[in-house]
N, C-alpha and C positions, 0 to 999 in steps of 0.2 A: 505520247511520243513513241514511235516504233523505230526499232533498229534492226537492220538486216545486214549481218556481217558477211564477210567474204566466205568462200567455201570452207568447209570444215577443216581440211588439212592445211589451210593457210590462214588460221585465225591468229594473226599477229597483232591485230588492232583491238584485242579484247579489253586491254587495260582502260583505254579511253572510253570504250563502250560501256564497261562496267561502272565507271565513275558517273557517266551520264544517266545510267539506268537507276541510280539510287532514288528510291521513293517515287519512281515514275511508273507509268502504266505500260505493261508489255504484253504482247500477244502470246497466247498458248492455245493454238488451234486444236490440239489433240484433246483438250478437255471438253470441247463441244458445249452442250447445254447442261453440264453437271450442276448439282445443287451448290449453293454457297458454302465455302469452307475457308477457315483460317487455320494456319499452322504456326504455333509458337515453338521456336527452337531454342533450347537451353543447352549450351556447350560446356563440357568439362567442369562440372560443379566442384569436383575434388573434395567432397565431404563437407563443404562449407554450409553450415546450417544457421549460424549466427551472423548478424550484419557486422561489417567492418566500418569503423569510423574514419572518415577522410575529410579533413579541413572543415569540421563542424557539421558534416552530414553523414548519414549512414548509407552504405551500399551493400547489396547482396543480402543473403540470409533468407530463410523461408517465409518469414512474415511479410517482408517486402515483395518477394517473388510471388507469393500467394495474392497479394494486393494487386500486383501488375497483371497477373492472369485474370483475376476477377474483373478488372477494368476492361481488359481485352474482350472478355466474354460479354460484358454489358454492352459494349459498342458493336459487337459483331452481328452481322446478318447471316445467320446459319450456324453450322457446327464450328467448334473451336477444339482442335487437338493440340495437346502439349507433349512434345517429344524431347526426351533427354538424349544427348549425343555424346557418348564416351566418357569414361572416367568420373563416375559420380560417387562411388561407394567408399573411397579411401582418400585420406589426405588431411584429416583433422583429428584431434583427440576424441571428439564426440563420435566420429565415425569409427575410429580404432577400437574404443572401449565398448562399443555396441556391435562390433563386427559388421557395420553397415546397416544394422536394423533401424537406427534412428533416421537415417536418410530415407530408407524405403517407407517408413511410417509417415514421414512428412510429405513424401511424394504422393502417397495415397491421399493425404488430406488436400493437397493442391489439386488433385485430379489428373495426374499424368496419364497419358495414353500409351506410353511405351518408353523403354530405355534401350538404346543401342549400346551394347556392352563394349568396353575398351580394356586395355591391359590392366589398369588399376582396379577394375571391378573384379578381378580374379585374385587380388592380393591376399584375401582371406581364404582362398582355395575354392575349387569347384564345388566341393560339398557344401561349403557355407553359402555359395551363390545359389545352389539348388534349394537350400532352406529358405533363403530370402525370396526366391521366386514363388514359394508357396504362400507367402504373406503379402506379396505385391498384388495390388488390384489392377495390374497392367502387365503386359508381357515384357520379358527381358529378351532382346532381339539380336540375332546374328544369323545371317544366311550362309556365311562362309566358314563357321566353326562346326566341325563334325566330330563324331565319336569314332570308335574303332570299326563300327559297322558302316561308316560313311554317311550316317544320318545325323540330323540336328539333335543334340542332346535333349533329353526330356524336359529340362528346366529352361531351355531356350526355345524361341520361335523364330522362324525365318522372316516373318513380317508382322506388321500391325494391319488389321483390317477393320475399318469403320463402316458398318453396314448402312447406317442412315444416310451417309453421304456417298456411299459406294466408292470409298477411297482406300487405297492400300499404300503402305510404306515399307520398303525393304531396308534392312540394316546390314551394313558390312563392317566387320571389326578389323582394325589394323593388324597386320601380320605380327607386330611386336607383342601381341598377346602371349605368344609362346616363349619368346626370348627374354621378356621382362618379368617373368614370374618364376618362382621356384618350380623345379621339375615336378615335384609331388603335387603341386597345386593345379597343374594343367595336364596331368598324366592321362594318356589315352586320347587326347584331343589333337586335331590337325586343322590346318587352314587350307581350304581348297581355293582354286582359282576364282578371283573376284567376279570376272565376267561370266563364267559358267554358273556360279552361285546366284548371281543377279538374274540371269536368264531363267534359271529353274524357278526362282521365287516369283518372278514376274508372270510366268505361265500359270503358277499356282493361284496367284491373285486374280488373274483373268478368269480362271475357272470358278473362283469363289464369287465372281460377279463385279469385280472392281472395274470402274470406268476411268478412274484417275489413279495413277501409280507414281509414287515418288521413291527416290533412292537416297538414303542417308549413308554417306561414305566419307566421314571426316578424315580418314586416313588416306584418301585418294586426293591428290593435289591438282587444283585448277590453276593454270598459269605457269606450269613447270617449263623447263628449258625445252625449246623445240627439238624434237627427235629423241628426247629422253624417255626412259622406261615409264616415268610418271605420266608424261604427256600421252604416251601410247595407251596406257591403261585408262585414263580419263576418256580419251576419244573412243576407245572400244566400248566403254560403258554407254556412251552417248548413242551408239548405234543399235542399242537394244530397242526394238520398235515399241514394245508395250509401255516403256517407262517415259513419262512426260516431263518430270522435274527432278533435279539433282541438287543435293545439298553436299557440296564438297568443302574440303579444307583448302585455304589458299596456299600457294607455293611459298609465299613470303609475306611478311607483315606489311610490306608496302602496297600490296594489292588492295584496291578499294573494296570495302564491304558492300554487298548489295546483290542485285539480281539482274540478269540479262538473258535475252533469248539468242539462240544460235541456230542456224540452219544446218541440218545434217542430211545425209542421204535417205534417212527414214522419216524426215519431218522436222518441224521446229520444236526445240527443247528449251526449257527454262533451267538456268543454272544459278544457284544461290551460293555465295561464299561468305564466310565470316572469319575474321582474323582471330587466330588463337591467342594473340597478344591482347585483344580487346574484349572479346566475348569469352570471358573466363571467370570461374569461381562464382557464377550466378550474379555477377554485378551488372550485366545487361543481357537481354535476350533479343530475339528478332521475331517479327510477325510478318508472315507472307499470307496475303488474302487473295482468294480466287472467287470473284463474284460470279453469280449464276448468269447464264445466257451468253455473255460475250467471251468468256474464257480468258479475260484479261487478269493479270496478276499484279499486285503491288507489294513492295517490300518496305518495311520501316523498322528502325531500331526500337526496342522496347526497354526503356531505362528501368533499372531496379534501384531506385534512389529515393531517399526519404524526402527530398525537396519536391519530388514529382509524383510520388506514389503514396497512397494511404495504406499502411500495413493491415494485413488481415487480423482482425481481433482474435478469432479462434486460434489461429496459428501462433499468435503472440503468447497466449496463455499456455499453449502446448509447449512452446519453446522454454518458457519460464520454468515449467514443471520438469522438463528434461534437464535443464541446467542444474536445478537443485539435486536431482537424482545423480547426475554425473559428477557433481562436485565432490560428493561423498566417495565415489569410486576412485576418481582421479587423485583425490587428496590423501589417499592412504600412504603412509610412510613406508619407504623401501629400505633406506639406509641413512647414515649420517656422514656428512663430509667434514673433515677436520679443517679444511681450508678451501678457499675458492679455487676452482679449476677452470680458468678461462680457455676459450678456444680461439684459434687464429687461422685464417685462410692462407697465409703466405709465409709462415715461419713455424718453427717448433712450438708447441703449446702444451701446457700441463694437461689439458683435456685430451689432446691427441695422444700424449704419452700414456695416459691412463687407459684410454679405450684400446689402443694397440697392445699394451701389456695384457689386458684382460683377454683379448681375442687370441693373442699368441699363446697364452696359457691354455685357452680352450681348444685351439687347433693343434697344439703340440708341435709347433714348427720352430725352425731355427730363427726365423724373423717374421715380422708381420708389417704390412704397409697398407695404408688406407688414405684415399684422396681426401683432402681437407673439406671439400664440399659435402661429403657424406655426413660430417659431424656438424649439426646445425645449431648446437648450443653447448654451453658448459654448465658446471654446477656452482651454485653459491655455497658459501660455508654454512653448515647447519643441516637441518633435515632435508632429505631428498625424497620427494613423493613420486607417484606413478606418472603424473603429468610431466615432472622434470625429466624423467627417464624417456618418455615418449618424445619430448622436444629435442633430445640429443640425436635420435635416429628416426625421425618421423617417416622416412621412406624405407626404413628397415634395410633389407638387402640380404645377401647370402654369402657366407664364408666359403672361399675356395682354397684348396691347397694345391700348389704347383711346384714343379721342380725346375730350378733355374741354375745355370752355371754362374760362376762369379762374374764372367764377362757380361752375361745377360742381365744380372742384377745391377751391375754398374750402368748399363744402358737405361734401365728404369730410373735410377737415381738422376742420371743426366737429364732425362725427360722431366722429372720433377723440378729440377732447377731452372727450367724455362718459364715457369709460371709466375713467380714473384715479379711484381711490377708489370704484368701483362694480363690484366683482368679479362680482356676479350678472349683469351685462350681458354678460360674456364677456371675451375677451382681444383686443379689437379696436383697442387703441392702435396707431397706425401708426408703424412705423420707416420712415424716408424717405431718399432720395438725390436730389440735384438740387433739393431744396426746403429752405428755411429759413423760420422764422416764430416769432412770440412769442404766448403765450397767457396768459390770466388764469384760473386754476382757480376763483376766487371769483365769477366772473361767471355769469349765468344760462346754462343749457345752450343750445348752438347760437348763442351770441354771445360765445364765449370767445377767439376769435382777435383779437389786437390789430389794429385797422384799419391798413392800410398796411404791415404787417410781413411779409407773405408775399412771398418772392422765389423765382423759378424760374430755374435756370441762372444765378443771380447778378443777374437783372433783376427789377424789381418786377412783381408779378402784374397782368395786364391782364384785366379781366372778360370782354371780348368776344373775346379771342384764343383760338385752339384749340391745345391742347398734346397731345403724344403722351405718355401715361403708361403705365408698365408696372406690372402687379400680378399677383395670383394668382387662379386661377379661383374659389376659395372665396368671397372677399369680392365679386368681380365678379358672382357669382351670388346675392348677398344675404346671405352668411354673416356672422355676428357683427352682424347688424342693418343691414348696409350696403344699405338699400333704395334709396339715392340712385342707384345704377347703373341700376336699372330705372325708377324714378320720374322721374328727370331725363333719361332717354334717353341716357346715356353709352354710346357705341357701341364695341363690340369690333371691331377691324379685323384682328386677327391672333391666332391661337392656336398657341403653340409645341407641336410634337408630342412633345417630349422631357420626361422627368421632371426636376424641379428638382434632385433628389438626384444624378441622373446628371450634370447640367450642373455642379453644385457640385464634385463630385469631379474632373471633367475639368479645370475651370478652376484648381483648387488645384494639381493636378499640374503644369500649365503654369506657374503662378505660382511655385511652389517655396518662396518666402518670404512670410510674411504680416507686413506692417508694422503699426506701432501705428495706432490709429484714434482721433484726438481727437474730443471732443464739441464742441458749439456750434451745431448746426443748429436746435435748439429752445430757446428762451429762455422762462423762466417769469417773469411779471411780476404784481405784485399778490399776492393770497393770499386765504385764507378769512377 
C-alpha cells in the first residue's frame, strides 16, 4: 500500500496516514537498488539490564533483548544494525554503581552499532563518557554537540557508517543535554543548530560513500502543533536532500507508532516515530527493513518479552555473574536507622524532613525545600545499605542556593499547596526544613497558607526580608510548574558542583546512626 500525502507544508492528515502505514510497505525511492538492510531501534534503555516481571512474564533486560536481536538477525536478508537512541547509561543501581560500564559491556555483547547520546548519558560526566567510549565497540554519536573549538568531541562521532551496506546514520542529541546536567559534567560543550549539524554530517557521509542516510533525532518531535517551533524544525530537517529516512520522537503519546512516507520539495522521505511511553526501558524495540531493489521499507514492533522471545544464553550467564558482583557492592552498609522513615508525595513525611534537614545543614541556608517527587523511597528501620541510599535519590540532582524575599518564599509555599489531590499537576508538594506553616486545603488555590503562620528558623516570616534558601536545580529551573523562580526573579547565588546522591551517601556514612524524625512542620487547618 502506498500513501501520498498532501504537500509538505499542509501535512495535516499524517495521523491517519501513520496509523495505516503500520507494518505496511512504503516506498523510499531515494534508496534505489541499495543492498538489503534492517535497523533495530532501541529507545531510552535507562540503564535497565535485568528483566522486569509483569503478570507472570518477563519484559526487557539484556538477555531477552539479545534474544530478540538474534532472532531478527536470523530472519534478515542482509545486514542488521542495532542503534540505541538516547538515555542508556543511567537509571538503575547497576548502571550507577558501575558508572555505565555494565550497560556498555552488555551492548558490546549484543552487537550494537551505535548509541545516540542523550541527557542522562552525561550524568556521570563527560570524562566518564569519554572513558566509556574507549571500551565501547561501537561509536557514541552526536552531530550537534561540539567542544570549545566548534568540533565534535574526540569521544563522540557525528554519525555511524556501515560500509558493507553503504548506509550511514546521523545522531542529534536533545538540547536538554546542557540544562539537565551539572555544569561541571558538560563544561566546555555547546549545542549547535540541529539543521546545520545534520547538513554537515550528511555531506560527510556522502563523501564517505553512503548511498542511504538516516537521521536519529528523538528530541525532534513529529506531529507537533502546526506553525510551532517543533514543527518548523522537523520540516526543515526533512528538506535536507541527502537524508532518506528520519527517526523522530512523537509529539504526544496518542500519535500512532510506525512509519509513513511524505513528499517534500527534495523528494520522498520515510518518517519513523515511536512513542516514548511504549518504547521505553528496553521492553520493546522496532525493526525497519529495507529490501534490496525496490527500495520499499516495512516497520514492525519487536517485542522483548519472555512469552515471545528466547533469551540469549550467553547474556543470561553474564547477567548472573554481574548480579553477584554488584550485590556485594550495593549491599555494603552505610548507616543504621533507629526507626522507619517513610516518604509521602502529598504531605509532610519523616523521610522528607530528614533529607531536607541534611541538605539544609550541607548548604548552610536558612531553609531548604525539595519537591516530593525527588525523594523516591524512604528507609526501613535497621541497616541502611548503598542500594537503599540510591533508591532514595535515583536521579540525584544538584543543590542550589538562592536568595528570596519573604513574599517570594510565601509564593513558593502557595504553589506547593496546589499539588495535594491534584496528581496530574505533578509531584511538587514541598518537603521543608527550617520552615513551618499551616494551610487550609479547602481554600482557593494560591490563598491556602494561613496568614501569619509561616515561620523561618523559628521566627515569623517577614515579607521584605531576604532569606537564603536551598533547593534543587529541577524546580529552580521551573520543573513541576515552579514558574515563580523565574517570574519573581528569585536569584540563584550558588550551584553546588556535586551530585545530591554522592553527598547523601557521604553524610550518612559520617552520621552512622539515623534518629527518628518527628512531624509537625506543616499543620492542616480547615478542610474540604
